[in-house]
C-alpha positions in Angstrom: -26.8 24.5 5.9 -24.0 26.7 4.5 -22.7 26.3 1.0 -19.4 25.0 2.3 -21.0 22.3 4.4 -23.3 21.2 1.5 -20.2 20.9 -0.8 -18.4 18.9 1.8 -21.4 16.6 2.3 -21.8 16.2 -1.4 -18.2 15.2 -1.8 -18.4 12.6 0.9 -21.6 11.2 -0.6 -19.8 10.9 -3.9 -16.8 9.3 -2.2 -19.1 6.7 -0.5 -20.9 5.9 -3.8 -17.7 5.5 -5.8 -16.2 3.3 -3.0 -19.3 1.1 -3.0 -19.1 0.8 -6.8 -15.4 -0.2 -6.7 -16.1 -2.8 -3.9 -19.1 -4.1 -5.8 -16.8 -5.0 -8.7 -14.3 -6.7 -6.4 -16.2 -8.5 -3.6 -18.3 -10.8 -5.7 -15.1 -12.6 -6.8 -14.8 -14.2 -3.4 -17.6 -16.5 -4.6 -15.3 -17.9 -7.2 -13.3 -19.6 -4.5 -16.2 -21.8 -3.5 -18.2 -21.8 -6.7 -15.9 -21.6 -9.8 -17.1 -19.8 -12.9 -17.4 -21.4 -16.3 -15.2 -21.0 -19.3 -15.6 -21.6 -23.1 -11.9 -22.7 -23.1 -10.8 -20.1 -25.6 -9.2 -16.6 -25.5 -9.4 -14.1 -28.3 -7.8 -10.7 -28.9 -9.5 -7.5 -30.0 -8.9 -8.5 -33.7 -11.0 -11.6 -33.2 -7.9 -13.9 -33.4 -8.3 -17.0 -31.3 -4.8 -17.5 -29.7 -5.7 -20.1 -27.0 -8.2 -23.0 -27.1 -7.3 -24.5 -23.8 -8.1 -21.8 -21.4 -8.1 -22.8 -17.7 -8.5 -26.5 -18.4 -5.7 -29.0 -17.8 -5.6 -30.2 -21.4 -7.0 -29.0 -24.7 -9.2 -32.0 -25.0 -11.2 -30.8 -22.0 -11.9 -27.4 -23.5 -15.4 -26.9 -25.0 -13.8 -24.7 -27.7 -11.4 -27.4 -28.8 -14.1 -30.1 -28.8 -16.2 -27.8 -31.0 -13.5 -27.7 -33.6 -11.9 -24.3 -32.9 -8.2 -24.0 -33.3 -5.4 -21.5 -32.5 -5.3 -19.1 -35.5 -9.0 -19.1 -36.3 -10.6 -15.6 -36.6 -14.0 -14.6 -35.4 -16.2 -12.8 -37.9 -16.4 -9.5 -36.0 -18.6 -7.8 -38.6 -21.1 -10.6 -38.3 -21.0 -10.5 -34.5 -21.3 -6.7 -34.1 -23.6 -5.4 -31.5 -26.2 -3.8 -33.8 -28.7 -4.2 -32.1 -27.3 -4.8 -28.6 -29.9 -7.1 -27.2 -28.9 -10.2 -29.1 -27.3 -13.5 -28.2 -24.5 -12.8 -30.8 -23.8 -9.4 -29.2 -23.7 -11.0 -25.7 -21.3 -13.6 -26.9 -19.0 -10.9 -28.5 -19.0 -8.8 -25.3 -18.3 -11.8 -23.2 -15.0 -12.3 -25.1 -13.9 -8.7 -24.9 -10.9 -8.0 -22.7 -8.9 -11.2 -22.9 -9.3 -13.9 -20.2 -13.0 -14.4 -19.8 -15.2 -16.3 -17.4 -18.9 -16.8 -17.7 -21.6 -18.4 -15.6 -21.4 -22.2 -15.8 -23.8 -23.6 -18.5 -24.0 -20.3 -20.4 -24.3 -20.7 -24.2 -22.5 -18.7 -26.8 -22.8 -18.4 -30.5 -19.6 -17.6 -32.4 -19.2 -16.8 -36.1 -15.9 -18.0 -37.5 -14.4 -16.7 -40.7 -13.4 -19.0 -43.5 -9.8 -20.0 -43.5 -8.0 -22.0 -46.2 -10.2 -24.8 -47.2 -12.4 -24.4 -44.2 -15.6 -22.4 -44.9 -17.1 -19.9 -42.5 -19.2 -21.5 -39.8 -21.3 -20.9 -36.8 -20.1 -22.5 -33.5 -22.2 -23.2 -30.4 -20.4 -23.4 -27.1 -21.6 -24.3 -23.6 -19.4 -23.1 -20.7 -18.1 -25.7 -18.3 -16.9 -25.0 -14.8 -13.2 -24.3 -14.7 -11.1 -26.8 -12.7 -10.1 -25.6 -9.2 -6.6 -25.5 -7.9 -5.5 -24.6 -4.4 -2.8 -22.3 -5.8 -5.3 -20.3 -7.8 -7.8 -20.2 -5.0 -5.2 -18.9 -2.6 -4.0 -16.2 -5.0 -7.6 -15.2 -5.8 -8.4 -14.9 -2.1 -5.3 -12.7 -1.5 -6.0 -10.6 -4.6 -9.5 -9.9 -3.5 -8.5 -9.0 0.1 -5.7 -6.8 -1.2 -8.1 -5.1 -3.8 -10.7 -4.3 -1.1 -8.0 -2.9 1.2 -6.5 -0.8 -1.5 -9.8 0.8 -2.4 -10.6 1.4 1.3 -7.1 2.8 2.0 -7.4 5.3 -0.9 -10.9 6.3 0.2 -9.6 6.8 3.8 -7.0 9.2 2.5 -9.7 11.2 0.8 -11.8 11.2 3.9 -9.1 12.5 6.2 -7.3 14.7 3.7 -9.7 15.7 0.9 -7.9 17.4 -1.9 -6.9 17.1 -5.6 -4.0 14.8 -4.6 -6.0 12.2 -2.6 -9.0 12.3 -5.0 -6.6 11.7 -7.9 -5.1 8.6 -6.2 -8.5 7.3 -5.3 -9.7 7.6 -8.9 -6.6 5.6 -10.0 -7.3 2.8 -7.5 -11.0 2.4 -8.6 -9.8 0.9 -11.8 -6.2 -0.2 -11.0 -6.2 -2.3 -7.9 -5.2 -6.0 -7.2 -8.8 -7.1 -7.1 -10.5 -8.9 -10.0 -14.0 -8.6 -11.3 -14.7 -11.8 -13.3 -17.8 -12.6 -11.2 -19.2 -9.1 -11.6 -18.9 -9.2 -15.4 -20.2 -12.8 -15.5 -23.5 -11.6 -13.9 -23.7 -8.6 -16.3 -23.4 -10.9 -19.3 -27.1 -11.8 -18.8 -27.9 -8.2 -19.8 -25.9 -7.0 -22.9 -26.8 -3.4 -22.5 -25.6 -3.3 -18.9 -22.4 -5.1 -19.8 -21.7 -2.7 -22.7 -22.4 0.2 -20.3 -19.9 -1.3 -17.8 -17.3 -1.7 -20.6 -17.7 2.0 -21.5 -17.4 2.9 -17.8 -14.2 0.8 -17.6 -12.7 2.8 -20.5 -13.7 6.1 -18.8 -12.3 5.0 -15.5 -9.1 3.8 -17.2 -8.6 7.3 -18.7 -9.4 8.9 -15.4 -7.1 6.6 -13.6 -4.1 7.4 -15.8 -4.8 11.1 -15.4 -5.3 10.6 -11.6 -1.8 9.0 -11.4 -0.2 11.9 -13.2 -2.0 14.4 -11.0 -1.1 12.6 -7.9 2.6 12.5 -9.0 2.4 16.3 -9.6 1.0 17.0 -6.1 2.3 14.3 -3.7 2.9 14.4 -0.8 1.9 18.0 0.1 -1.0 18.5 -2.4 0.7 21.4 -4.2 1.9 21.8 -7.8 4.4 24.5 -8.2 6.8 26.0 -10.7 7.6 24.2 -13.9 5.1 21.4 -13.2 2.0 23.6 -13.5 2.2 23.4 -17.3 1.9 19.6 -17.1 -1.1 20.0 -14.8 -2.8 22.3 -17.2 -2.3 19.8 -20.0 -4.0 17.0 -18.1 -7.5 17.6 -19.5 -6.2 17.2 -23.1 -4.3 14.0 -22.1 -7.5 12.6 -20.5 -9.3 13.1 -23.8 -6.5 11.2 -25.6 -6.5 8.4 -23.1 -10.3 8.1 -23.3 -10.2 8.1 -27.1 -7.7 5.2 -27.3 -9.6 3.2 -24.6 -12.9 3.7 -26.4 -11.4 2.6 -29.7 -10.6 -0.8 -28.2 -14.4 -1.2 -27.8 -14.6 -1.2 -31.6 -14.5 -5.0 -31.4 -18.1 -4.9 -30.2 -19.1 -3.1 -33.4 -17.2 -5.2 -35.9 -13.8 -3.5 -36.1 -10.5 -5.2 -35.3 -8.9 -3.1 -32.6 -6.1 -5.1 -31.0 -3.8 -2.2 -31.8 -5.9 0.1 -29.7 -6.1 -2.5 -26.8 -2.3 -2.8 -26.8 -1.8 0.9 -27.2 -4.2 1.6 -24.3 -2.1 -0.7 -22.0 1.2 0.5 -23.4 0.0 4.1 -22.6 -0.1 2.8 -19.0 3.6 2.1 -19.2 4.2 5.6 -20.6 2.1 7.1 -17.9 3.9 5.1 -15.2 7.3 6.2 -16.5 6.1 9.8 -16.7 4.7 9.6 -13.1 8.0 8.3 -11.9 9.9 10.9 -13.8 7.8 13.7 -12.2 8.2 12.3 -8.7 12.0 12.0 -9.1 12.2 15.5 -10.6 10.1 17.0 -7.8 11.9 15.4 -4.9 14.6 18.1 -4.7 12.0 20.8 -4.4 10.7 19.5 -1.2 11.7 19.9 2.4 13.8 17.1 4.0 10.8 15.5 5.7 8.6 15.7 2.5 11.6 14.4 0.5 11.6 11.2 2.6 7.8 10.9 2.1 8.1 11.1 -1.6 10.7 8.4 -1.6 8.0 6.1 -0.3 5.8 7.0 -3.2 8.6 6.6 -5.7 9.5 3.1 -4.5 5.8 2.2 -4.3 5.5 3.1 -8.0 8.7 1.4 -9.0 7.3 -1.9 -7.5 3.6 -1.7 -8.0 3.0 -0.1 -11.4 5.1 -2.4 -13.6 3.6 -5.5 -11.8 0.0 -4.3 -12.5 0.7 -3.5 -16.2 2.5 -6.9 -16.8 -0.6 -8.6 -15.3 -2.9 -6.6 -17.5 -1.0 -7.3 -20.7 -0.9 -11.0 -19.9 -4.7 -11.1 -19.4 -6.1 -8.6 -21.9 -3.9 -9.0 -25.0 -2.2 -11.8 -27.0 1.2 -10.1 -26.7 2.7 -12.6 -24.2 1.5 -15.5 -26.2 2.9 -14.1 -29.4 6.3 -13.4 -27.8 6.7 -16.3 -25.4 4.3 -18.9 -26.6 1.0 -20.2 -25.2 0.5 -20.3 -21.4 3.7 -18.2 -20.9 2.0 -16.4 -18.0 -0.4 -18.5 -16.1 -3.5 -17.1 -14.4 -2.1 -17.7 -10.8 1.1 -16.0 -11.8 -0.8 -13.0 -13.2 -2.7 -12.9 -9.9 0.6 -12.7 -8.0 1.6 -9.7 -10.2 -1.7 -8.1 -9.3 -1.0 -8.7 -5.6 2.4 -7.0 -5.8 0.5 -3.9 -7.0 -1.0 -3.6 -3.6 2.5 -2.4 -2.3 1.9 0.9 -4.1 -1.2 1.7 -2.1 0.5 0.7 1.2 3.4 3.0 0.5 1.2 5.9 -0.7 -1.1 5.7 2.4 1.9 5.8 4.7 3.5 8.7 2.8 0.3 10.8 2.7 -1.2 9.9 6.1 1.9 10.6 8.2 3.8 13.9 8.4 7.1 12.0 8.9 8.0 8.5 7.8 10.8 6.2 8.6 13.5 5.5 6.0 12.0 3.7 3.1 14.9 1.2 3.2 13.5 -0.4 6.3 10.2 -1.7 4.7 12.1 -2.5 1.5 14.7 -4.5 3.3 12.0 -6.5 5.2 9.8 -6.9 2.2 12.8 -8.3 0.3 13.6 -10.8 3.0 9.9 -11.9 3.1 9.9 -12.2 -0.7 13.0 -14.4 -0.7 11.5 -16.6 2.0 8.3 -16.9 0.1 9.8 -17.4 -3.4 10.8 -21.0 -2.9 7.5 -22.2 -1.2 5.5 -20.2 -3.9 7.4 -21.9 -6.7 7.0 -25.3 -5.1 3.2 -24.8 -4.5 2.8 -23.5 -8.1 4.5 -26.5 -9.6 3.8 -29.4 -7.3 0.7 -28.8 -5.2 -1.8 -30.4 -7.6 0.4 -33.5 -7.8 0.8 -33.7 -4.1 -2.9 -33.3 -3.6 -3.7 -36.2 -6.0 -1.0 -38.4 -4.3 -2.0 -37.7 -0.7 -5.7 -37.2 -1.1 -5.7 -35.0 2.0 -9.1 -33.4 3.0 -9.5 -29.7 2.9 -9.2 -29.2 6.7 -5.8 -31.0 6.6 -4.6 -28.5 4.0 -5.7 -25.7 6.2 -3.6 -27.1 9.1 -0.6 -27.6 6.7 -0.9 -24.0 5.5 -1.2 -22.7 9.1 2.0 -24.5 10.1 3.8 -23.2 7.0 2.7 -19.6 7.7 3.9 -19.9 11.3 7.3 -21.2 10.2 7.7 -18.6 7.5 6.8 -15.9 10.0 9.4 -17.1 12.5 12.0 -17.4 9.7 11.1 -13.8 8.6 11.5 -12.5 12.1 14.9 -14.1 12.6 16.2 -13.3 9.1 15.1 -9.7 9.3 17.0 -9.3 12.6 20.1 -10.8 11.0 19.8 -8.6 7.9 19.4 -5.5 10.1 22.5 -6.4 12.0 24.5 -6.9 8.8 23.2 -3.9 6.9 22.3 -1.3 9.5 25.6 -0.9 11.1 25.1 2.8 11.9 22.2 1.9 14.2 24.2 -1.0 15.8 27.0 1.4 16.6 24.4 3.9 18.1 22.9 1.0 20.0 26.2 0.1 21.5 27.1 3.7 22.3 23.7 4.4 24.0 24.0 1.2 26.0 27.2 2.6 27.6 25.4 6.0 28.0 22.6 4.2 30.0 25.2 2.9 32.4 26.7 6.4 32.7 23.2 7.7 33.5 22.7 5.2 36.3 26.1 6.3 37.8 25.4 10.0 37.4 25.8 12.1 40.6 23.6 15.0 39.7 20.4 15.8 37.9 22.3 18.1 35.5 24.5 15.1 34.5 21.5 12.9 33.9 19.8 15.5 31.8 22.9 16.3 29.7 23.4 12.7 28.9 19.7 12.2 28.0 19.8 15.2 25.5 23.3 15.3 24.0 24.2 11.6 23.6 21.1 10.4 21.7 21.2 13.5 19.5 24.8 12.6 18.4 24.4 8.9 18.3 21.1 8.8 16.3 21.7 12.1 14.4 18.6 13.7 15.7 17.4 17.1 14.6 16.3 18.2 18.1 16.0 17.1 21.8 14.6 18.8 24.8 14.2 17.7 28.5 11.5 19.2 30.7 11.9 18.6 34.4 8.8 18.4 36.7 8.7 21.3 39.2 5.6 21.9 41.3 3.3 20.3 38.8 4.8 22.1 35.8 7.4 20.7 33.4 10.1 23.3 32.7 12.7 23.1 29.9 16.1 22.5 31.4 18.3 21.3 28.6 17.6 21.4 24.8 19.2 21.3 21.4 17.6 22.4 18.2 15.0 24.5 20.1 14.8 28.3 19.9 14.3 30.7 22.7 10.8 31.4 21.4 9.8 27.8 21.7 7.9 26.5 24.7 9.7 26.8 28.1 6.9 25.1 30.1 4.5 22.2 29.5 1.5 21.1 31.6 0.7 17.5 32.2 -3.0 18.1 31.5 -2.4 19.8 28.2 -1.1 18.7 24.8 1.3 17.2 24.0 1.5 15.5 27.4 -2.2 15.1 28.2 -2.9 11.5 29.1 0.5 10.3 28.0 2.5 10.2 31.2 0.6 7.7 33.4 2.0 4.6 31.8 5.6 5.7 31.7 6.0 4.5 28.1 7.3 6.5 25.1 4.5 8.1 23.1 4.2 9.5 19.6 3.7 13.2 19.1 1.5 13.9 16.0 0.7 17.1 14.2 -2.4 17.9 16.3 -0.3 17.9 19.5 2.3 20.2 17.9 -0.4 22.6 16.7 -2.3 22.8 20.0 -3.3 26.3 21.2 -0.8 27.8 23.6 1.9 25.2 22.8 4.8 26.5 20.6 6.9 23.6 19.6 9.7 23.7 16.9 8.6 23.3 13.3 9.9 21.3 10.3 12.9 19.0 11.1 13.1 20.0 14.8 9.4 19.2 15.4 9.2 16.5 18.2 8.0 13.1 17.1 8.5 11.1 20.3 8.0 11.8 24.0 9.8 9.7 26.6 8.5 10.0 30.2 11.2 9.6 32.9 9.3 8.1 35.8 6.9 5.5 36.9 3.1 5.3 37.5 3.5 7.0 40.9 5.7 9.9 39.7 7.1 11.4 36.6 10.4 13.2 37.2 10.8 14.6 33.7 9.9 14.1 30.0 12.2 14.2 27.0 10.9 15.3 23.6 12.9 13.9 20.6 12.8 15.1 17.0 13.3 12.9 14.0 16.6 12.3 12.2 18.5 15.1 10.5 17.8 13.5 7.2 14.1 14.1 7.7 13.1 10.5 8.5 11.0 9.5 11.5 12.2 7.3 14.4 11.5 3.6 13.7 10.5 1.1 16.3 14.1 0.1 17.2 15.1 3.7 17.8 12.0 4.3 19.9 12.7 1.3 22.1 16.3 2.5 22.5 15.3 5.9 23.7 12.6 4.3 25.9 15.4 2.2 27.5 17.4 5.4 28.3 14.4 6.9 29.9 14.1 3.8 32.2 17.8 4.1 33.1 17.2 7.8 33.9 14.2 7.0 36.1 16.5 4.8 38.3 19.1 7.5 38.3 16.6 10.3 39.2 15.4 8.3 42.1 18.9 7.6 43.3 20.1 11.2 43.0 17.0 12.6 44.6 17.3 10.1 47.4 20.9 11.1 47.9 20.0 14.8 47.8 17.3 14.2 50.3 19.6 12.3 52.6 22.1 15.1 52.5 19.5 17.7 53.3 18.3 15.6 56.3 21.9 15.4 57.5 22.2 19.2 57.2 19.0 19.7 59.1 19.9 17.3 61.8 23.2 19.1 62.3 21.4 22.5 62.4 19.0 21.1 65.0 22.0 19.8 67.1 23.7 23.2 67.0 20.4 24.9 68.0 20.1 22.5 70.9 23.7 23.1 72.1 23.1 26.9 72.1 20.2 26.4 74.5 
């Protein structure tokens, strides 16, 4: 095996192991939906301050911490609870509380040392975790978060698999630590072995630093995996920044060894905001250095970051620090609301996968517009469910299967409303396309009335190019089994003049008579010279039926660098169907005239005899 193949194999093995590790942290939390974890009913920050003694319970009186005499404002004796040595019950209890919102296995015992305060002396408190109460809203959010988390990790791993490079590895490293999935169940299992839990906490700090660095490296290289010009200095500074990120993250672990480190915990997360802002600044600064097509791709990344990064960091701050409680009061951000913020972070990966995977993308406003419509449609039901579902459940006493039926009906109604509203919004806000649709509808009628093949072909090439502002169009007419270029715009003389049905980009695409996408592999096929950059064809539209293909039209993307969306493809496919009818009529008329000429020639020949 060559050195190159061994390196490639080693990287793929590493990718598989890291993917399994990331999924191993996420997937166990599916069990929380059917078997809730336990809670001590308190939350502490990295200074040992107890800022919540209710936890996930409906009332403070149900909390084990409250019943044991703990109150908001009490401080843990971090020095007395330090992990020296590690394998002690005190250390296990300390580590179980690190990182904000904490869940443990039901029935787990914890020993807490509380500092003296006022007239209250220092004391030792024993707690036994009780199962947290279940709510349909939290179970639904948890289910969606875990599914989204797994998909984000697999999506990022897929990018590395198909396009290995610094850019995709950087984004994958980011998603290992920063994804919508939660890992409470994973950490609850590890609490049985304090050494393993401490090792995992150290690994989380390392992955957090690597994730921040990965996000910056991805911003410097997306979407073409190149860092050029003035941005190289930042790339060379990334190792030093990684050390800084890691130092701050590891400082937050000082709680385990008796040091108050809430400032480091907050600083570590606030660094996330700074890194996010820096990544956005880099992406925005680089967008003008890219080609029009890559400019459209980076816009997807920019909007993914604008939506996904703040949502994730808000969720992290609400769960891992006491900042929201100190600013807005206790229970300012509930756990299911935090889960929704985590879920929004999944949009970042969706946009990044689309931008990296495809050489051309549709306008980013199309998914943003549709996502906005869906968000507005879901906002009212989500608020209603969040506020009233428990009350309705107690009042109706519906069985679980009935709630499944109700949810299915609700999903169906929302889907139908989303489809109708999206179409309405498109009509209101995409007027350029509506004008093009109206214009090409008239062109379709002109095609059917055309009296020559030249007229049909001119209309198929010129009119869509003007109406949709396409970068290129070319029509290839079938002649003796070969498709020859007859009319084109945006193509050079050096570009292909002939195409063969059995070779790319037409191979296996003409039988169904439906429009087909043209990807990079077709454009780069040996012996086929297609236009490059903006003029590169992205759609082929056969003009014919299953019995015969009269011609094929190759359309490029928009002049702005965006791909053709589904509506534009359907519109061009409709023109091809109109042209099929016209081709058949014109050829039939041409054949009829030829027969008439031949009959007349035969009559003349007979008269001479």
